[in-house]
C-alpha positions in Angstrom: 0.0 0.0 0.0 1.4 3.4 -0.9 2.1 6.3 1.5 -0.9 8.3 0.4 -3.3 5.5 1.1 -1.7 4.8 4.5 -2.1 8.5 5.4 -5.7 8.5 4.4 -6.5 5.3 6.4 -4.6 6.3 9.6 -5.2 10.0 9.8 -8.5 10.4 8.0 -9.1 12.3 4.7 -8.6 15.9 5.9 -5.4 15.3 8.0 -4.2 12.8 5.5 -4.3 15.3 2.6 -2.5 17.9 4.8 0.2 15.4 5.6 0.6 14.5 1.9 0.8 18.1 0.9 3.3 18.8 3.7 5.4 15.8 2.5 5.3 17.0 -1.1 6.3 20.5 -0.1 9.3 19.1 1.9 10.4 16.9 -1.0 10.1 19.9 -3.4 12.3 22.1 -1.1 14.8 19.3 -0.7 14.9 18.7 -4.5 15.4 22.4 -5.3 18.2 22.7 -2.8 19.9 19.7 -4.2 19.5 21.1 -7.7 21.0 24.5 -6.7 23.9 22.7 -4.9 24.7 20.7 -8.0 24.4 23.7 -10.3 26.7 25.7 -7.9 29.3 22.9 -8.0 29.4 22.7 -11.8 29.0 26.4 -12.7 32.3 28.2 -13.1 30.8 31.8 -13.1 30.7 33.2 -9.6 33.6 31.1 -8.2 36.6 32.6 -6.5 40.2 32.2 -7.8 40.8 29.7 -5.0 37.8 27.6 -5.9 38.9 27.5 -9.5 42.5 26.6 -8.6 41.2 23.6 -6.6 39.2 22.5 -9.6 42.2 22.8 -11.9 44.5 21.0 -9.5 42.4 18.5 -7.6 39.8 17.5 -10.2 41.7 17.9 -13.4 45.3 17.4 -12.3 46.5 20.7 -13.8 48.7 23.4 -12.4 47.0 25.9 -10.0 47.6 28.8 -12.3 45.0 27.3 -14.7 42.3 28.3 -12.2 43.4 31.9 -12.4 43.3 31.7 -16.2 39.7 30.5 -16.0 38.9 33.3 -13.7 40.4 35.9 -16.0 38.1 34.7 -18.8 35.1 34.7 -16.6 35.5 38.3 -15.5 35.5 39.2 -19.2 32.1 37.7 -19.6 32.8 34.7 -21.8 29.7 32.6 -22.6 31.2 29.2 -23.3 34.2 27.2 -22.2 35.4 27.0 -25.8 35.7 30.8 -25.6 38.6 30.5 -23.1 41.2 30.4 -25.9 44.2 30.7 -23.6 43.4 27.2 -22.3 44.5 24.3 -24.4 41.8 22.5 -26.4 42.4 19.3 -24.3 41.9 21.2 -21.0 38.7 22.7 -22.3 37.5 19.3 -23.4 38.2 17.8 -20.0 36.4 20.7 -18.3 33.3 19.9 -20.4 33.6 16.2 -19.8 33.6 16.7 -16.1 30.3 18.6 -16.5 31.5 22.1 -16.0 29.8 25.0 -17.7 30.3 28.8 -17.7 26.7 29.4 -16.5 25.5 32.2 -18.8 21.7 32.4 -19.3 19.7 33.2 -22.4 17.9 36.5 -22.8 14.2 35.6 -23.1 12.9 39.1 -23.7 13.9 42.7 -23.3 11.9 45.9 -22.6 13.3 49.5 -22.6 11.5 52.4 -20.9 11.5 56.0 -22.1 14.0 56.9 -19.5 16.4 54.2 -20.7 15.7 51.8 -17.9 16.1 48.3 -19.3 14.4 45.2 -18.0 15.5 41.7 -19.0 13.8 38.4 -18.6 16.5 35.7 -18.4 15.9 32.0 -19.0 18.0 29.8 -16.8 19.4 26.4 -17.6 16.4 24.6 -16.0 13.9 26.8 -17.8 13.1 29.1 -14.9 12.7 32.8 -15.7 14.3 35.5 -13.6 14.3 39.3 -14.0 17.0 42.0 -13.7 17.0 45.8 -14.4 19.6 48.2 -15.7 19.1 51.8 -14.6 21.3 54.5 -16.3 21.8 57.8 -14.6 23.6 60.9 -15.9 24.4 62.5 -12.5 26.5 65.7 -12.5 28.0 64.8 -15.9 29.1 61.4 -14.5 27.4 58.4 -16.0 26.3 55.8 -13.6 24.8 52.4 -14.4 22.9 50.6 -11.6 21.9 47.0 -11.9 19.0 45.6 -9.8 19.6 41.9 -9.4 17.4 39.0 -8.3 18.6 36.5 -5.7 15.8 34.0 -6.0 13.2 32.8 -8.6 10.1 34.2 -6.9 9.9 35.0 -3.2 8.6 33.4 -0.1 8.1 36.5 2.0 4.7 37.4 0.6 4.8 41.1 1.2 1.3 42.5 0.5 2.6 45.5 -1.5 5.1 43.6 -3.7 4.3 42.0 -7.1 7.0 39.4 -6.7 5.6 38.3 -3.4 2.4 37.3 -5.1 4.1 34.8 -7.4 5.4 32.4 -4.8 8.9 30.9 -4.4 10.5 28.4 -6.8 14.3 28.2 -5.9 17.4 30.1 -4.9 19.8 31.4 -7.6 23.4 30.3 -7.7 26.2 32.8 -7.3 26.8 32.5 -11.0 23.2 33.2 -11.9 23.3 36.4 -9.9 26.6 37.5 -11.5 25.3 36.7 -14.9 22.5 39.3 -14.6 25.2 42.0 -14.3 27.0 40.8 -17.4 23.7 40.8 -19.4 22.9 44.4 -18.4 26.4 45.6 -19.1 26.2 44.0 -22.6 22.8 45.8 -23.2 24.5 49.1 -22.5 27.3 48.3 -24.9 30.0 47.7 -22.4 29.3 50.7 -20.2 30.8 49.8 -16.8 28.4 48.9 -14.1 28.9 51.4 -11.2 26.3 50.2 -8.6 24.6 47.0 -7.8 21.4 46.6 -5.6 20.1 43.2 -4.5 16.5 44.4 -4.7 15.1 42.3 -7.5 13.1 39.0 -7.1 13.6 37.2 -3.9 14.9 37.7 -0.3 18.7 37.9 -0.4 19.1 36.8 3.2 17.3 33.5 2.4 20.1 32.8 0.0 22.9 34.4 1.9 25.8 32.1 0.9 25.3 32.6 -2.8 24.6 36.4 -2.3 27.9 36.8 -0.5 29.8 34.7 -3.1 28.3 36.8 -5.9 29.2 40.0 -4.1 32.8 38.9 -3.7 33.0 38.1 -7.5 31.4 41.4 -8.5 33.6 43.4 -6.1 36.9 41.7 -6.7 36.4 40.5 -10.3 34.4 43.3 -11.9 35.8 46.0 -9.5 32.5 47.3 -8.4 33.2 49.1 -5.2 31.8 47.4 -2.1 30.3 50.7 -1.0 28.4 50.8 -4.2 26.8 47.5 -3.6 23.5 47.3 -1.6 22.0 44.2 -0.1 18.4 44.6 0.9 16.4 42.5 3.3 12.9 42.5 4.7 14.3 40.7 7.8 15.2 37.1 8.3 16.1 36.0 11.9 19.8 35.5 12.6 20.9 36.6 9.1 21.9 40.2 9.8 24.4 39.0 12.4 25.6 36.3 10.0 26.2 38.9 7.4 28.0 41.1 9.9 30.6 38.3 10.4 31.7 38.7 6.8 32.8 42.3 7.6 31.7 43.5 4.1 31.8 47.2 3.3 28.5 47.0 1.4 25.3 49.0 2.2 22.8 47.0 4.2 19.2 48.2 3.5 16.4 47.1 5.8 13.0 47.1 4.2 11.1 48.5 7.2 7.9 50.0 5.7 6.2 50.5 9.1 7.1 52.3 12.4 5.5 49.6 14.6 5.1 45.9 14.8 1.4 45.7 14.3 1.4 47.6 11.0 4.5 45.8 9.9 2.8 42.4 10.3 -0.1 43.7 8.2 2.2 44.6 5.3 4.8 41.8 5.8 3.2 38.5 7.1 6.7 37.0 7.9 7.3 39.9 10.3 5.6 37.9 13.1 8.7 35.7 13.2 11.1 38.6 13.6 9.8 41.4 15.9 10.8 44.9 15.0 12.7 45.4 18.3 14.9 42.4 17.5 15.6 43.7 14.0 16.7 47.0 15.4 19.0 45.3 18.0 20.6 43.3 15.2 21.0 46.5 13.2 22.9 48.1 16.1 25.1 45.0 16.3 25.7 45.2 12.5 26.7 48.9 12.8 29.1 48.2 15.7 30.7 45.2 13.9 31.2 46.8 10.5 31.2 50.5 11.1 28.7 50.8 8.2 25.5 52.8 8.7 22.2 51.2 7.9 19.8 52.3 5.2 16.1 51.9 6.0 13.7 51.5 3.1 10.2 52.8 3.7 7.5 52.3 1.0 4.9 55.0 1.4 1.3 53.7 0.9 -1.5 56.3 0.9 -3.6 56.3 4.1 -1.7 53.2 5.4 1.7 54.3 6.7 2.2 57.8 5.4 0.7 60.0 8.1 2.7 62.6 10.0 2.1 60.5 13.1 3.7 57.6 11.3 6.7 59.8 10.5 7.0 60.8 14.1 6.8 57.2 15.3 9.4 56.1 12.8 11.8 58.8 14.1 11.1 57.7 17.7 11.9 54.1 16.7 15.3 55.1 15.4 16.0 57.4 18.4 15.1 54.7 20.9 18.1 52.6 19.5 20.7 55.2 20.1 23.1 57.3 17.9 23.9 54.3 15.8 20.5 54.3 14.3 20.1 58.1 14.1 23.1 58.0 11.8 21.2 55.8 9.4 19.7 56.9 6.1 16.0 56.7 5.4 15.0 56.1 1.8 11.3 56.9 1.1 9.8 55.0 -1.8 6.3 56.1 -3.0 4.4 52.8 -3.7 4.2 51.7 -7.4 0.9 50.3 -8.5 0.7 46.5 -9.1 -2.1 44.2 -10.3 -4.6 42.9 -7.8 -4.0 45.4 -5.1 -6.2 48.1 -3.4 -3.2 50.1 -2.2 -2.7 53.6 -3.6 0.3 55.8 -4.2 0.5 58.9 -2.0 0.6 62.4 -3.5 3.9 64.2 -3.9 2.8 66.7 -1.2 2.1 63.9 1.2 5.5 62.3 0.5 7.3 65.6 1.0 5.4 66.3 4.2 6.5 62.9 5.6 10.1 63.7 4.7 9.9 67.1 6.4 8.4 65.6 9.5 11.3 63.1 9.8 13.8 65.9 9.5 12.0 68.0 12.1 12.2 65.0 14.4 16.0 64.8 14.0 16.4 62.3 11.2 18.7 64.3 9.0 19.6 61.8 6.2 16.3 61.3 4.2 15.8 60.9 0.5 12.9 60.1 -1.8 13.5 57.5 -4.5 12.6 58.4 -8.0 10.6 55.8 -9.8 12.3 54.4 -12.9 10.9 52.2 -15.6 7.5 51.9 -14.1 5.7 51.8 -17.4 7.5 48.5 -18.2 6.8 47.0 -14.8 10.5 47.4 -13.8 10.2 49.9 -10.9 10.7 48.9 -7.3 8.1 46.4 -6.1 7.0 45.6 -9.7 9.4 42.8 -10.6 7.1 40.0 -11.5 7.2 37.0 -13.8 4.4 37.9 -16.1 5.0 34.8 -18.2 3.2 32.6 -15.6 0.2 34.9 -15.8 0.2 34.9 -19.6 0.5 31.1 -19.6 -2.5 30.8 -17.2 -4.6 33.0 -19.4 -3.8 30.9 -22.4 -4.8 27.7 -20.6 -8.0 29.3 -19.5 -8.8 30.5 -23.0 -8.2 27.0 -24.4 -10.3 25.3 -21.8 
């Protein structure tokens, strides 16, 4: 008798179905983790020089310097092992025979907004689709190119204001798949050097911390993107802020706060119940003390939800209650961008500016308002969503 029939007989139909669903979910999670682990092992892109040297020496029996040669090809953005022309043909063949791949994805589609913001849908090796965005800025006669990268396919955090949170979670991205997004955007802008990277695309970076840190190291050391120009954003996952602090990175840590108190935060972010606001703030103080890097707090403004002057006052009091460390932080206000299937509304500009002034009057000196970029192409903050699933569902419904 199979497991499903046993569950039904022993536990009854309702509990039996729940157990079966739970088992399937656990198997799916285990399978996707195994898949990502295997892909990480065989993908060259995103690996450090030391890791590549070990592959050359321990797996292939070559001299260590071959690993550095591979690395030099990877940072130039090669797409295939055969493009590594400084390696012998025999060595390249053995790399492929062992199952190694560069790990570049295929551009599935591309959309460009009027302001030049470029959104790519990338098809990964297993057919999953992930999104990344390139944001060009001509700032004081200095060209900047920011890349917003995804860290997961989908997201499990289910934030009520976010489009990606509505699509569910599929799997983590490998370090190479994260790095690959930066190469694709740079190629779209004809080789213009990427100056800034923000981990603010699909997914919760702290749920994939090891691959996020590995990709940050590759981008910082290999592509020479300054660590202080790299931002890792999180809505808050227990224990991970302290784990990140151990790496002593000089990146910007951005906390997606979005509410000045625990009750409202739980309304907007269901997973906030597992990580109370006061615990997040304590971990932020610890992070500041360990790294010397001030925290950036992201605050999405939603009309008549969290954008009142009282909300601004309460937010300032929250920062003040955790000492000078938090009062040195930066607050980035983000007017909400409309998404499908949501009743939220974007606040007026006057409302946004009044909120900012209220914060400054309360002693929060470093405050900015993020300018929306690429919103008409669904590429602005909070709008990264895999529309392919929705389109496929509509096609199925029309056929049936």
